[in-house]
Every structure is written in C-alpha cells, then in structure tokens.
N, C-alpha and C positions, 0 to 999 in steps of 0.2 A: 504494500500500500504506500510505502514511502516513495518508491519510484513513480507510481501513478500520480501521487500528489505533487511531485516535482515536475511532472510533464514529460518525463523521459519515455513513458509508454504510450503517449498520444499516437493514435493511428497504428498501433502495433497490437498483435494478439498477446494475451497474457493469461496465466492461470492463477487461481487463488484458492484458498481453503474453501471447502464446500459451504461453510457457514456464512461466507461473505458473497456468495453467488447472487443473492437477491439485492443486496445494497450496493455492490460494487458498480454496476452500470449507472445507478443514480448518483453516486458520489463522483464517478469518473467517466462521464459520457463519451469522452474521446478515445477511451481504451476499449478494444474489442476483447470480450471475455470468452475464453474457451471453456466449455462445460466439462472437459476431460483433459487430463495432462497428456501431451504427445508422448509416444513411446520412445522416439528418437529426437535428438535436437534438429533444428532447422537445417536446410541445405547450406553447405559451406562450413559447418561446424562438425568436427570429428567427434564420434561417440567416445565416451570414456574408455580407455584401454585400447583404442584403435592404434594399429602399427603402420597405418598408411601415411 
C-alpha cells in the first residue's frame, strides 16, 4: 500500500492481501488490482533460481 500511495503503481497491475481487495480500488483508483498472484514474474524478469 505504501507504493500505491506514493504513485509508483499508477497504471500498473498489483496484488494485495485478500482483505484489502475491496478497499484497494477505492483508495487507489489508478492501480489495477489483480485478484490472484501471478505464478511467475512478468516478462523480462528471471524467476528465482533461474540459471539463464
């Protein structure tokens, strides 16, 4: 929530604790809230333990 409040997540997808799913869009309307955590990081970021 700190990053969202600072504006760093504006126009980006973010995940949050399930308890904040209802209030997050109201508090930070410019942040796109994902309802489930992605299994792998976004393209361009290596998964932890990757040897590539």
